[in-house]
N, C-alpha and C positions, 0 to 999 in steps of 0.2 A: 392475516389479520390477527389483531390483539382486543381479546375480551376484556370491557373495563366491568367487574361488578362492586358493588358499594350498600349496604346495609346499614347507615345514620345518614344524619344531615351534612356533618362536616366528609363524610367519605364520598358522598355526591359530590361536594364542591370541588373536592382535590379528582373524583374522576372527570369531574366537566372541563377543568382545564388543562388534563388532557388528552380530553377528545376533543378541545379547542385547539391544541396545540397542534395534534396528530389524528387530525380529519380524516386522511385517507388510510391510514394504518388502523384507525380503534373500531371498535362495536361497542355501543352501551348495552349491556343486557340488565333490564329491569324484571320485576316481581319476587317472587320468594325468591332468598338467598340462594337454597338447595338447587332448586331450580334452575337458577340464574347460572348458576358454575356449571350445573348435568351440561344446560346446553351450548358453554362457550366454551368446555372441557370438549365436546364433540366436535363443534366446531370450527374453533380456531386453531394455528399456530402456535398463542403465547398467549397467555393471561394475568393479567393486575389485576388482584381480590385488597379493596381496601378493607379490611377484616382483619382481625387478628389472628395474628401464625397459628395459634391451638385453632381456634374453629376452621380455619381453610384447610389445614391438618384433618382434619375430621371429616370436613367434605369434601377432599380429594379421594382419603383413602380407598374407597369403594370403587373407585374408576380407573386407577391406576394400573397398568397393563404392563409396557417395556421402556425402560430410558430413552430407547432407540426411536420410539415414537410415540410417548407421551408430549402435551405442551411444556414449554417451559415456564413457569409459572411465579409471580414478583408480589409480593406481599408488601401493602402499603400501612402502617398505624394510623388511628387515629387523631394523632396530631399533626402527619404528617412529616416527622422528621426522619423516618428511615423507609430504605426500601429495599426489602430481603427477598435475596434470591432464593425462593423456597425448594424450587423443584427443576430438575433440568438446566442446570447449569450450562453446561456443555452441550450438550444433544441440542436442550431445548432453546439456548441463548439466552436463559435467565439473567447470567452474570450481566452479557451487555446488556440485557436491558432494564436490571438495574439501574447500572450507571445511566443509562439515557433516564431512564424515570426520575434518580437522584436528580442529573442535571436539569431536568425540564420542572421539578417541584423544589430546586432547591431541597432537598433529603439527601441525608447520608446513605448512598450506597452498601450494603451488608453482604458482602459474599464471603463466606467461609470452603469454599472448593481451596484443597489444600496446595493443587498448581499454582491459583491464583493468589491463593496469599502469601505465597515463597516465591513467587515470580519465575518460576519453572512451566514450561512450556505445557500444558496439557496434549500428550499424544492424540487426542482425540480431537483437538482445536486447530489442527495444524493443516487443515482442509485438503488431509489426504485420506484416501481407502486406508483403513487398515484391518491385518488381522490377528490374532492370536491372544496372549494374556495382557491387556493393555493395564488390565489391577496389579498386576503383580512386579511389571516393566515400571510401572510408575510409582508404585511405594516402595520399590529401588531406588531410584532417581531419587524421591523424597528423602529415604532414610540416607542417602548417601552410600550404600550399598555398591559392589560393584557393576557397571552396565557396559557390555559390550557394544562398538556401534560399529557392525560390518556393512558397508554399502558399496554396490558393485559400480555408484559412480556418485561424486560429489554434488550434493542438490542442495538446492537452496533452501535450508532448513534455518530456524529461529536456532539462539544459543542453547546448546543444552551445559548441563551444572558438570561440573569437574569430575564427578565421576562416572561421567558418561566418556569412556576411553575410546581412541580407535582401534582395531584389532583385525585381522586380516581379510580381505575381500572376499566377498563368494561364499555364500553356506551361513547357515549355523548348528550347531552342536544336534539338537533336533532330538527326538527317540523318546526315548521309554521313561515314564515320572519317576523319579527317586522314590524308593521304598520307603514306608512311613518310619520317622525317627530317624533317617539321614540329613544332613546339611542342607541347605536350600541353596537349588543349583543357583549357579550364577545368571542375571539374566541378560538378554542379547535383545539389540534391536539394530535389523536388518532394513536398508533403504534399496528395495531390488522389484525387478519387473517378473522375476520368474517365477516360478511355481518350487516353494522349499518346503522342505517336513518341519515341523515347527514344535518344540520341547516344551515344557511347563511353564517355562521361563521367558518365552521369545516372544517377540512383535516384530511382524513386518509391515512397513508403511509402504503404500504401491503409487509410486511417483508415475505422472502422467506423459510416462517416457516414450510409447508404443504409437506407431499412427499406419492404420490399415488403409488401404487404397483398396479398392473396390470398382471391378466394373463388372455389367449386368446389364442383358438383353433387357428388350422394353417389355413391362410385362412381370417381370420375376417377383415372385413373392417373397413377404419378409421372410418364413422358415426355410428358405434356401439361402437367402444374402446373412443372416444371424448363424444359423448352422453349421455354414462353409464357417464362417469367422471364428466361431468357438471351438470347433474342431481344427482348425489351422493352429489356432493359439494352444488347446492341449497338448496338440503334436511337438508341438515345437518348446512345450516344458514354460510357456508365458502363461502370465495374469489378465484375465480380463478388465479387471481392476485397473490396470495401467496403461490401458487403451485411451489418449486423448483426444483422438477423432478420427472419423474417418472422412477420406480424400477419394475424391471422381473428379470425372469432368465436367464442366458446367452443362450439356447435353442429356445429364444425367441429376440433375440437381432438383427436379421435381418426380422423380423414380420411387415411388412409394416403399416398394423393397427396401430400397438403401434407407429411406427415410425411416422406416419399421425398427429395420435392423439397430439404426443410430439409436433411435430412442429406447430399444429395449438392453442397449451396452448404457445408456446414458447419457449420452457424448455427442457435438453437432457434428455437421458433415460443412467440410471446405469445399470448395471446386474449384476447378482452373479451366479456364479455355485448352481447347485442343493445341493450338497454336505453340503456347506455354508448355505443355505434356510431350510437343513431339519433340522439342529441343533437351529436352533430360534424355541423359544417355543410362538405357538399361541394359539387364542381359538378355531379354526373352523379349524382343518384337514381337509383333505379327500382322498380318494384312488383314485378320477380319475384324478389328478397331479402326485401323488406317483408313476401311470401306465405309463404317458403318458411323464414323464420327469424329474423324479429320485425325486421328493420332495415332500409330504403331503402339500404345502401350496406356492404360488408365490405370490398371491397380498400382501395376511396379512405379510407374512414372508420378501417380500422384500421392505417394506413400514418400519417394523420395523427393518432392515439390514440397508437401507439407511438413518434411521433418526439417528441410533447411540444411543449412553448411555441417559437413562433418555426420550426415546422416548414415548409419550401417544396416543394409537389408538383411534382415534375419530370414525372412522367408521367400523364394523368389514365388512368381506367378502360382498358383494354384487352384483349379478350376472346382466346381461345386460336381457333387456326385451323386445326382440324381435316381431313382431308379424309374429305369425303363423309359428315358427320354434324353434327349442331349443337356448338357449342362448350363444354364442362365445366368452365371455368376461365376467374376474370379476376384480373387482378392489375394493382397501380399503385405510384408509387414516388414515398417520399417523401426529402428530404435533411433531416436534425437541423441544428437549429441548434446553432454549437459547444457543447462543453458540459467546461465547464474543471473542476478538479480542486484542493480545498484541503484541505490534511491540516493538524489541528491538533497539534501537536507536544510533548509533554510530555518535556523532557530531563534531568528529574531532580535532584537535589537540588546537584548539583554537580560530583560523579567524575565521571570518564571512564567507568570502569568499570559508575555504573548509569544509562549512558543507553542503551538497550534495542537490540538489533538492529533491531526493527520502526522506531525512533525513526531510527537509521541509513542505513537502505534508505530512508526516505521524504524525510532530508536529502536522499541522493544524487541520488533521483528528480524535486525540486523546481526547475524553470527559474528561480522567483523565489524569496526568502526574506524573512519580514517578520518583521522582531523586535526587541526591546530590545537597543541597542549594545553590555550587558555580555556580552549571555545568546548574542550573534550572533560577539564574539570568544571564546566557549568552544568553539565548536565550527565555527569557519571553516572548518579544517586538514580537515573532514570532505565541504565541498562538493568539487561536482567543476566542470571549469574551467567559464566560460563561466557559472554561475550569477549569476543580477544581483540584489545584497542591497541592501533597503532599512529602514534602519533609525534607530531616533529614542529621544530620553531618559524617564527616568522621567515618568511623569504625563500620555504621549500613548498608552494603551492605547487607547479608543474611538478614537484615528486612526488605529492599527495595525489594527484588526480591518476598521474601514471600506475601508483600503486593499488587505488580502489578499480582502477578500470582490470587490473592483471589478477586483484583476489577474486571477482564479479565471472574474468575468464576460467576460473578455477572450479567454478561453480558454485562459490555463497554468495549468502545474502549480507550485500555492504549495504550501510549508510556511510557516504561520505559527507560531514557538516560545513556548513560555515556561517558565518552569524546574517543577520539579515535576511534579505530572498539570496538562496544559493545562485541565485542566475543574477544578480546585481553586484557587478566588480566584486563575484565571489567565483567557487570551486567550481560551478557548474563550465563554465564555456572550456575551460581548460580538461574537466574530466570527458564532456561530448565531444569534443578533437582530437582525444582517444580512442572514445568507443565506437567500436564499427557495430553494425548490426547482429553481434553473436552474442549479447547479453539484452537483456530485459533493462528500461534506462524509466526510473520513475522521475521526477520533480514535484518537490512538496515544498510548495509556497512561503515564505517569512517576511514576516513586517520590517519592511528597510529601514535604514534610519532614515533615509528622507523625509517616511511616512509616521515615524514616532514621533519625530521633530515637529514635524509639521500638525499635530496633535498636540503637542504640546504649545507653539506658537500662538495657533487659532484655525483658519482656514487658508495660508499661503497659496495652497494649489488648487485653490477654486477654480483656477484657468486654465490654460495651456501650461505647462511645464516643462525641466527638462534636470538632469541630472549630468554634470560634468564632474570628471575627477583631475582634480590638478596636479597628480603626480606625474610627472616627467620618465618615472622607471622603465615605464613599456612604452607609453607614446611620446613622440617627440612633443615640443613644446611649440615646434608652428603649427600643429595640428590641433595642441590645446587651443589656442591661439585663436586659429580659427574659426572654432568650435563657439568659443565664447563671444567673438564678435559680432559670428552669425547669431546667437542669442540674443542679443545685445539690441541688433537691429531688428531683430523680430518683435521684441517689446515681449519674449516670453519669463514667465519668473525661471530662477536659477537656483539650483540646490548643489553645494559646491560639496564633496567629498574629499578626503584626504586633501584638504586647504592648506597645510602648514606644517611642518615638523624641522627641529633643528637642522638637518641637511638642506632645507629648502623655504625659506621664507623671505622669497621676493613674487613666486607664482601668485600668492593672493591678491597685496597691492596691485601687483599688473594686471591681474583680473578685475580689482574692482575699477580699474580706473578706466578699464574698455566698456564698462557699463556704463561708467559715467557719462561716458560721451555722449547715450543716448536717452540718462537718465537725470531726474534733478537730484538732487543731495538730501531731500526730503525723504526718496523712497526709502520704505521700510526694510529693514534688515533682521534677519531672527538668527542668532546666534545660540546653540543647542550642543551641548557637553556631553555624552554618557547618558544618552537620551532614553528614558524607563528606568534609568539603575538607580540603587538608592542615592548614591553620589551626584545624579546629575543636575544640570544646572543651564539656566537658561536665562537671555535676555533679548529684549528689542531694543532695538538700535535706529541708527539712518546710516545711508550710503556713505555720507559726507563724514557720519563719527565714529564707525566701528573703529576699531583700533586692531589692528590684524596681531600683535603682539599676543593680545588674549586667546588666540585660535589657538588649536593646537592636530593632530592625529585622530583623537579623539571626538570633533568636533564637525559639525557639518552649519554650512552658514546660506541660509537661503536667504536670496536677494528679489524683491516684487518686482512686479513691473509698472508700468506708469498708472495704472489703475488701482494699486495696493494701496488699503490704508492702513493707518492704525484704529483702531475703534475700541474702547474700553479697554485699551491695555492690551487688547489683541490684533493678530496680522492680519488680515482677512481680505483678499482678492476676489472680487465680485464675479461672477459668470456672466454679465451683461442680461442677466434677464430684465424685460419689459419695468415691472414694476421698479426697479433700482433706475433706471434712468429717469422714468416717470418722476418717483420721489424725488430729485437731485434736483426737478426744474423750480 
């Protein structure tokens, strides 16, 4: 919950605007300001104070305890010009909150955290548990000092600055702090699920690479399950912070002891049907679980099933050892194979303000960017320092798709970019045809050329519509012609992509002739080139008057149906509402 506090009429007005925009996220605190701040600080995850920063600092000072538990605080000035991230920029989420507040109130977000200001990812913002000297390693990254990256496996991290270089996998130097007056040791960033000694300039990030399979008798206690898991991890030299989930059989889904142990670890429980687990090959099958729940293995089989392809059994089944009674719990530990991430990102039709915030976030999250060279140039300034860019020219779409998938399979965070929406005549199709279930795939929608052109023309897509590419490089003309003819007979609005090039100058006239067999010559036709870009052009004509020679590959052509009209210079296809038919009488 976000607490809102104000002291003046102007502040209350901005406060109420925010409360109206976020009714389910905010709570207004009235009364004396000091008391309101104290109550909100104790009760809320975040605060937005419509107060001067100095006054807010004095009110907050006696309340501060620890950066890991204090709420994030944003300050908005009296004129509503700025949203200042004042406290808890990372841990409290104040930096992102300041951006949200600024967007909602048309204020400029002010973020002074060094990593955010320089585009370097904060180690405490990666969504991974961490241990060690975060401030020391972060400062080294910011200062350009040498930082050695050592990873047990490649994990899909965001891009790291060039001064972070890969070292030998496994272990860090660790050891004794340097004597006073000696040179500061080189910093080390480790990505590992193992317990390792940490030196004064070392940080370890804990990826969720471990799955713990759990079997249990009915009525097992939380302490027995949790204690067994902790003991097994400790004895194997593994960190509990890298446990991603507990796994078990469906019959144990409601077992309080398992659910309680998962809660202690802060992880979810995943369950599987007994027949699924029975099909998993395990080293230690047993008759007891087969008789009880229908599978010869629960702990090992569930952990292997949850880890997926390439999972490595690190700790075979082990029983708990309570004093004075039989064991009621078993567990096994499996390490997942590295699982990379592929984001297929649509950049929109070209205008920067039509690149969605989600697309920007994915571009900044990716350590590897793959794309057409001219599209890369459009968004190069949005990339974080250290992003590895793989670009190529026209006609190499399948190669880019294969490259992006291969980089994701290697464990990287990859963004594959395309114009418009990446799923519409763009890179999503060839990439997903290459991708298997061994990588995570995320689709980021973008504004298509058809939609951008339609917004310029008016409302030509107000009823059923279809997009058809006239390029026969990948589709035989006979197929394209059949689709155009079907759209013509069905009286559907048609947007033509790739309508005409120097080597393909007859397809558009042919397609227009097919539509003319079912529509009058006065049918409106919109022609838009470089929609949304500074050099963009558009004009409205008719099916009888359109000049195909004015059209090229940067153009989309939208042909209306028999109901489409030109109204006040705009192309409009009615939806067929009753009021429209009545008004036409």
